[in-house]
C-alpha positions as CSV (number, residue, x, y, z in Angstrom):
1,X,0.0,0.0,0.0
2,X,1.4,3.4,-0.9
3,X,1.2,6.2,1.6
4,X,2.1,9.8,2.5
5,X,2.1,13.2,1.0
6,X,2.9,12.0,-2.5
7,X,-0.3,10.0,-2.5
8,X,-2.4,13.0,-1.2
9,X,-0.9,15.2,-3.9
10,X,-1.7,12.7,-6.6
11,X,-5.2,12.3,-5.2
12,X,-5.7,16.1,-5.5
13,X,-4.4,16.0,-9.1
14,X,-6.8,13.2,-9.9
15,X,-9.8,15.2,-8.6
16,X,-8.7,18.3,-10.5
17,X,-8.4,16.4,-13.7
18,X,-11.8,14.8,-13.1
19,X,-13.4,18.2,-12.9
20,X,-12.1,18.9,-16.4
21,X,-12.7,15.4,-17.8
22,X,-16.3,15.3,-16.7
23,X,-17.1,18.7,-18.2
24,X,-20.6,20.0,-18.4
25,X,-21.1,20.2,-22.1
26,X,-24.6,19.6,-23.6
27,X,-25.6,16.1,-24.4
28,X,-25.5,14.9,-28.0
29,X,-28.3,13.0,-29.6
30,X,-26.0,10.0,-30.2
31,X,-24.8,9.6,-26.6
32,X,-26.3,8.2,-23.4
33,X,-25.8,10.5,-20.5
34,X,-25.7,9.2,-17.0
35,X,-24.9,11.5,-14.0
36,X,-23.6,11.3,-10.5
37,X,-23.2,13.8,-7.6
38,X,-20.1,12.9,-5.5
39,X,-18.2,14.3,-2.5
40,X,-15.0,15.3,-4.4
41,X,-14.3,17.9,-1.8
42,X,-15.2,18.4,1.8
43,X,-14.9,15.9,4.7
44,X,-16.0,12.9,2.6
45,X,-13.7,13.5,-0.4
46,X,-11.7,10.4,0.5
47,X,-14.8,8.3,-0.3
48,X,-15.8,10.3,-3.4
49,X,-12.4,9.9,-5.1
50,X,-12.7,6.1,-5.0
51,X,-16.3,6.2,-6.2
52,X,-15.4,8.5,-9.1
53,X,-12.8,6.0,-10.2
54,X,-15.3,3.1,-10.0
55,X,-18.0,4.8,-11.9
56,X,-15.6,6.0,-14.6
57,X,-14.0,2.6,-15.0
58,X,-17.3,0.9,-15.6
59,X,-18.3,3.5,-18.2
60,X,-14.9,3.3,-19.9
61,X,-15.1,-0.4,-20.3
62,X,-18.5,-0.2,-22.0
63,X,-17.3,2.5,-24.3
64,X,-14.2,0.6,-25.2
65,X,-16.4,-2.3,-26.2
66,X,-18.4,-0.1,-28.6
67,X,-21.0,1.4,-26.4
68,X,-24.6,0.3,-25.8
69,X,-27.2,-0.5,-28.5
70,X,-30.2,1.8,-28.3
71,X,-33.0,1.1,-30.7
72,X,-30.5,-0.9,-32.8
73,X,-27.8,1.8,-32.9
74,X,-24.6,1.7,-30.9
75,X,-24.2,4.8,-28.6
76,X,-21.4,5.9,-26.4
77,X,-22.0,6.6,-22.7
78,X,-21.2,10.0,-21.3
79,X,-20.6,10.2,-17.5
80,X,-21.1,13.6,-15.9
81,X,-20.0,14.0,-12.3
82,X,-20.7,17.0,-10.2
83,X,-19.1,17.8,-6.8
84,X,-21.6,17.9,-3.9
85,X,-18.8,19.2,-1.6
86,X,-20.1,16.8,1.2
87,X,-23.3,19.0,1.3
88,X,-26.7,17.4,1.1
89,X,-28.2,20.5,-0.4
90,X,-25.6,20.5,-3.1
91,X,-26.3,16.8,-3.7
92,X,-30.0,17.5,-4.3
93,X,-29.2,20.5,-6.5
94,X,-26.7,18.5,-8.5
95,X,-29.2,15.8,-9.2
96,X,-31.7,18.4,-10.3
97,X,-29.2,19.9,-12.7
98,X,-28.1,16.5,-14.0
99,X,-31.7,15.8,-15.0
100,X,-32.8,19.2,-16.2
101,X,-29.7,20.7,-17.8
102,X,-27.5,17.7,-18.6
103,X,-30.4,15.5,-19.7
104,X,-29.1,12.4,-17.7
105,X,-31.3,9.4,-18.4
106,X,-30.2,7.6,-15.2
107,X,-28.1,8.4,-12.2
108,X,-25.6,7.0,-9.7
109,X,-25.5,7.9,-6.0
110,X,-23.2,9.8,-3.7
111,X,-21.9,8.4,-0.3
112,X,-23.3,8.2,3.2
113,X,-27.1,8.4,3.9
114,X,-27.1,12.2,4.2
115,X,-25.8,12.7,0.7
116,X,-27.3,9.7,-1.1
117,X,-30.8,10.2,0.3
118,X,-30.8,13.9,-0.5
119,X,-30.1,13.2,-4.2
120,X,-32.2,10.0,-4.3
121,X,-35.3,11.9,-3.3
122,X,-34.9,14.2,-6.3
123,X,-34.4,11.3,-8.6
124,X,-37.5,9.6,-7.2
125,X,-39.7,12.7,-7.7
126,X,-38.4,13.0,-11.3
127,X,-39.0,9.3,-11.9
128,X,-35.4,8.8,-13.0
129,X,-33.7,5.5,-12.1
130,X,-30.7,5.7,-9.8
131,X,-28.4,2.9,-8.6
132,X,-26.3,3.6,-5.5
133,X,-24.0,2.0,-2.9
134,X,-22.7,3.6,0.2
135,X,-26.0,3.9,1.9
136,X,-26.6,1.3,4.7
137,X,-29.7,-0.6,3.8
138,X,-31.9,0.0,6.8
139,X,-31.3,3.7,6.7
140,X,-32.1,3.7,3.0
141,X,-35.3,1.8,3.5
142,X,-36.4,4.1,6.4
143,X,-36.7,7.1,4.1
144,X,-39.6,6.0,2.0
145,X,-40.9,3.3,-0.3
146,X,-38.6,3.6,-3.3
147,X,-39.8,3.1,-6.8
148,X,-36.8,4.4,-8.9
149,X,-33.8,4.2,-6.6
150,X,-31.9,1.0,-5.9
151,X,-29.2,0.4,-3.2
152,X,-26.5,-2.3,-2.9
153,X,-24.6,-2.1,0.4
154,X,-24.5,-3.7,3.8
155,X,-27.0,-4.4,6.5
156,X,-26.7,-2.1,9.6
157,X,-27.4,-4.8,12.2
158,X,-24.9,-7.1,10.5
159,X,-22.3,-4.4,10.5
160,X,-23.0,-3.5,14.2
161,X,-22.6,-7.2,15.2
162,X,-19.4,-7.9,13.2
163,X,-16.9,-6.6,15.8
164,X,-18.7,-8.3,18.7
165,X,-18.5,-11.5,16.7
166,X,-14.9,-11.0,15.8
167,X,-13.9,-10.5,19.5
168,X,-15.9,-13.5,20.5
169,X,-14.3,-15.7,17.9
170,X,-10.8,-14.6,18.9
171,X,-11.7,-15.2,22.6
172,X,-10.0,-11.9,23.7
173,X,-9.9,-11.1,27.4
174,X,-11.3,-7.7,28.5
175,X,-13.1,-6.3,31.5
176,X,-16.3,-6.3,29.4
177,X,-16.8,-2.5,30.0
178,X,-17.7,-0.9,26.7
179,X,-18.2,2.8,25.6
180,X,-20.0,4.1,22.5
181,X,-19.2,7.4,20.8
182,X,-21.2,8.4,17.7
183,X,-22.2,11.4,15.7
184,X,-25.8,12.6,15.4
185,X,-26.1,11.7,11.7
186,X,-28.6,9.0,10.7
187,X,-26.2,6.1,10.6
188,X,-24.4,7.3,13.8
189,X,-27.6,7.4,15.7
190,X,-28.8,4.0,14.3
191,X,-25.6,2.1,15.0
192,X,-24.1,3.9,18.0
193,X,-27.3,5.1,19.6
194,X,-29.4,2.0,19.3
195,X,-28.0,-1.2,17.8
196,X,-24.6,-1.4,19.5
197,X,-26.1,-0.9,23.0
198,X,-28.8,-3.4,22.3
199,X,-26.3,-6.0,21.3
200,X,-23.9,-5.3,24.2
201,X,-26.0,-7.4,26.7
202,X,-26.2,-10.3,24.3
203,X,-22.4,-10.5,24.1
204,X,-21.9,-10.0,27.9
205,X,-20.7,-6.3,27.9
206,X,-21.5,-3.6,30.5
207,X,-22.2,-0.3,28.8
208,X,-20.5,2.4,30.8
209,X,-20.9,5.3,28.4
210,X,-22.9,6.3,25.3
211,X,-21.9,9.7,24.0
212,X,-23.3,11.5,21.0
213,X,-21.7,14.5,19.3
214,X,-22.4,16.8,16.3
215,X,-21.1,15.7,12.9
216,X,-18.8,18.8,12.8
217,X,-17.4,18.3,16.3
218,X,-13.6,18.5,16.7
219,X,-12.9,18.3,20.4
220,X,-13.5,14.9,22.1
221,X,-11.3,15.3,25.3
222,X,-14.3,15.2,27.7
223,X,-15.8,12.1,26.1
224,X,-12.4,10.4,26.1
225,X,-11.8,11.4,29.7
226,X,-15.1,9.9,30.8
227,X,-14.5,6.6,29.1
228,X,-11.0,6.5,30.6
229,X,-12.2,7.2,34.1
230,X,-14.8,4.5,33.8
231,X,-12.2,2.0,32.7
232,X,-13.8,1.0,29.3
233,X,-11.6,-1.7,27.7
234,X,-13.6,-1.5,24.5
235,X,-14.5,1.6,22.6
236,X,-16.8,1.6,19.5
237,X,-17.1,4.8,17.5
238,X,-19.2,5.9,14.5
239,X,-17.8,9.1,12.9
240,X,-16.6,10.5,9.6
241,X,-13.0,10.4,8.7
242,X,-11.8,13.9,10.0
243,X,-13.4,13.2,13.3
244,X,-12.1,9.6,13.4
245,X,-8.6,10.9,12.9
246,X,-9.0,13.6,15.6
247,X,-10.5,11.1,18.1
248,X,-7.6,8.7,17.7
249,X,-5.0,11.5,18.1
250,X,-6.8,12.9,21.1
251,X,-7.0,9.4,22.7
252,X,-3.2,9.1,22.4
253,X,-2.7,12.6,23.8
254,X,-4.9,11.7,26.8
255,X,-2.9,8.5,27.4
256,X,-5.9,6.4,26.8
257,X,-5.4,3.1,24.9
258,X,-8.3,0.7,25.4
259,X,-7.7,-2.9,24.4
260,X,-10.2,-2.6,21.5
261,X,-10.9,0.4,19.3
262,X,-13.5,0.1,16.5
263,X,-14.3,3.1,14.4
264,X,-17.0,2.7,11.8
265,X,-17.2,4.8,8.7
266,X,-14.3,7.2,9.4
267,X,-11.6,4.5,9.7
268,X,-12.5,2.9,6.4
269,X,-10.6,4.9,3.7
270,X,-6.9,4.7,3.5
271,X,-6.6,8.4,4.3
272,X,-7.3,7.4,8.0
273,X,-4.2,5.2,8.1
274,X,-2.1,7.6,6.1
275,X,-3.0,10.5,8.5
276,X,-2.3,8.4,11.7
277,X,0.6,6.2,10.8
278,X,1.3,3.7,13.6
279,X,-1.7,5.2,15.6
280,X,-4.0,3.4,13.2
281,X,-2.6,0.0,14.1
282,X,-5.2,-2.2,15.8
283,X,-8.2,-0.1,14.9
284,X,-11.1,-2.2,13.6
285,X,-13.7,-1.2,11.1
286,X,-16.5,-3.1,9.3
287,X,-15.9,-4.0,5.7
288,X,-17.9,-5.5,2.8
289,X,-15.3,-6.1,0.0
290,X,-11.7,-7.1,-0.4
291,X,-9.6,-8.0,-3.5
292,X,-9.2,-11.5,-1.9
293,X,-12.9,-12.2,-2.3
294,X,-13.7,-15.1,-4.7
295,X,-15.7,-13.0,-7.2
296,X,-14.8,-12.5,-10.8
297,X,-12.5,-9.5,-11.3
298,X,-12.0,-8.8,-7.6
299,X,-8.2,-9.0,-7.5
300,X,-7.9,-7.3,-11.0
301,X,-10.0,-4.3,-9.9
302,X,-7.7,-3.4,-7.1
303,X,-4.6,-4.0,-9.2
304,X,-6.1,-1.7,-11.9
305,X,-6.8,1.1,-9.5
306,X,-3.3,1.0,-8.0
307,X,-1.6,0.7,-11.3
308,X,-3.5,3.6,-12.8
309,X,-3.5,6.0,-9.8
310,X,-0.4,4.9,-7.9
311,X,-2.7,5.2,-4.8
312,X,-3.9,2.6,-2.3
313,X,-7.2,1.1,-3.2
314,X,-10.4,1.0,-1.1
315,X,-13.5,-1.2,-1.0
316,X,-15.5,1.8,-2.4
317,X,-14.0,1.2,-5.8
318,X,-16.0,-2.1,-5.8
319,X,-19.5,-1.0,-4.8
320,X,-19.3,2.0,-7.1
321,X,-18.0,0.0,-10.0
322,X,-20.7,-2.5,-9.4
323,X,-23.5,0.1,-9.1
324,X,-22.4,1.6,-12.5
325,X,-22.2,-1.9,-14.1
326,X,-25.7,-2.7,-12.8
327,X,-27.1,0.5,-14.3
328,X,-25.2,0.1,-17.6
329,X,-26.3,-3.5,-17.9
330,X,-29.9,-2.4,-17.3
331,X,-29.7,0.2,-20.1
332,X,-28.3,-2.5,-22.4
333,X,-31.0,-4.9,-21.4
334,X,-33.7,-2.3,-22.0
335,X,-32.2,-1.3,-25.4
336,X,-33.6,2.1,-24.6
337,X,-33.1,5.3,-22.7
338,X,-36.7,5.4,-21.5
339,X,-36.5,5.7,-17.7
340,X,-39.4,3.2,-17.1
341,X,-37.8,0.6,-19.3
342,X,-34.4,1.1,-17.6
343,X,-36.0,0.9,-14.2
344,X,-37.8,-2.3,-15.1
345,X,-34.5,-3.8,-16.2
346,X,-32.8,-2.9,-12.9
347,X,-35.5,-4.7,-11.0
348,X,-34.6,-7.9,-13.0
349,X,-30.9,-7.8,-12.1
350,X,-29.7,-11.2,-11.1
351,X,-26.0,-11.5,-11.7
352,X,-22.7,-12.0,-9.9
353,X,-20.5,-8.9,-10.0
354,X,-17.2,-8.0,-8.4
355,X,-18.9,-7.6,-5.0
356,X,-20.8,-10.8,-5.3
357,X,-24.4,-11.7,-6.3
358,X,-26.7,-8.8,-6.9
359,X,-30.4,-9.3,-6.9
360,X,-32.8,-6.6,-5.6
361,X,-35.6,-7.4,-3.1
362,X,-39.0,-5.7,-2.8
363,X,-37.4,-2.8,-0.9
364,X,-35.0,-2.1,-3.8
365,X,-32.0,-3.3,-1.8
366,X,-29.3,-6.0,-2.3
367,X,-27.2,-7.0,0.7
368,X,-23.4,-7.3,0.6
369,X,-21.5,-9.6,3.0
370,X,-19.9,-8.1,6.1
371,X,-16.3,-8.7,7.4
372,X,-14.3,-7.2,10.2
373,X,-11.2,-5.4,9.1
374,X,-8.3,-4.2,11.2
375,X,-5.5,-1.7,10.2
376,X,-2.1,-3.3,10.6
377,X,1.0,-1.6,9.3
378,X,-1.0,0.7,7.1
379,X,-2.9,-2.2,5.5
380,X,-6.5,-3.4,5.9
381,X,-6.5,-7.0,7.2
382,X,-9.6,-9.1,7.4
383,X,-9.8,-10.7,10.9
384,X,-13.3,-12.1,10.8
385,X,-15.0,-14.4,9.8
386,X,-12.6,-17.4,9.5
387,X,-13.8,-18.1,5.9
388,X,-12.5,-14.7,4.7
389,X,-9.6,-14.0,7.0
390,X,-6.4,-12.6,5.5
391,X,-4.6,-12.2,8.9
392,X,-4.9,-12.6,12.6
393,X,-6.4,-10.1,15.1
394,X,-3.9,-7.7,16.6
395,X,-4.8,-7.6,20.4
396,X,-4.6,-5.5,22.4
397,X,-4.3,-2.2,20.6
398,X,-0.6,-1.2,20.8
399,X,0.2,1.7,23.0
400,X,1.6,4.7,21.2
């Protein structure tokens, strides 16, 4: 895995080039326009950069193969990506623009429930099909009964249980005192506020703290001090990447190293490990894809990303690549740019992609498998379940 300032500079260059490459020129009659709003800047830019690559790769592959046949005539696919700047209002506005000005016939989603759902509601009202990942299924389903939006991602309860199961399988020894820290966003409240505490008793833990904070919070010393004073050996966190980095640094500054640290969402992209160096070692996070998975093209996808960008890959290249493939396959199956025909074709999806089998249920969701991942030496290592392990659990978390 490649790390450091060089990677960050190249990431910035990649985003700058993307802004030019995905220009906002008017659609031609002989091309199929699909659009996406992504966080290419702001706190979630680390996610958006991977999604952008996945979407673009799927489109490039179709175009290199000659495009898609529409009413018997081959047409190229044009992908237009707009930056939502990690702002749900911008996400909604971008989707409106992609539909009304850019004439997108179908859409791809952003990342995290706040951004995905904001754009998805616009697509739903306009009756334009959208395929997305990066939106936990239960949160997605709680918004409304969807007719035109489709989500492939993980189940929130399964993600919430993964680290408990990983610790049980490894038979680690702790004092069973557990603390939860989570932001007040929809997934933070769902996982940290409700599901984690409900599962704690089932796995024999005593909850000594459940702290909620705003999504833009930057100081966590009081929360950390409380958990330390209460002797929590296990800390489970749900926060975006900038906060996750700040939390881990502030824990080290306070001299607090619990035996287990799990940080959902924010510890997922490689930027977390790059920013923290050795402080990332031992941090757990839920995962849903790895190049080692036995699905067609899994290993090749990661190799292609790292070869093209000289950056470390992320599981988000896989769900975004798959979402785009599902949409493009549906357009091809429909043989039309009519939204209703594309939507009907998405509903019939039943195929194994790089993330595994995709088949949507009545709620417009397709569930991806969950694994427990741990950062070790700057690399993500699968430590649970046994059937997917790429390494052994590092326990306890090393002291700084």
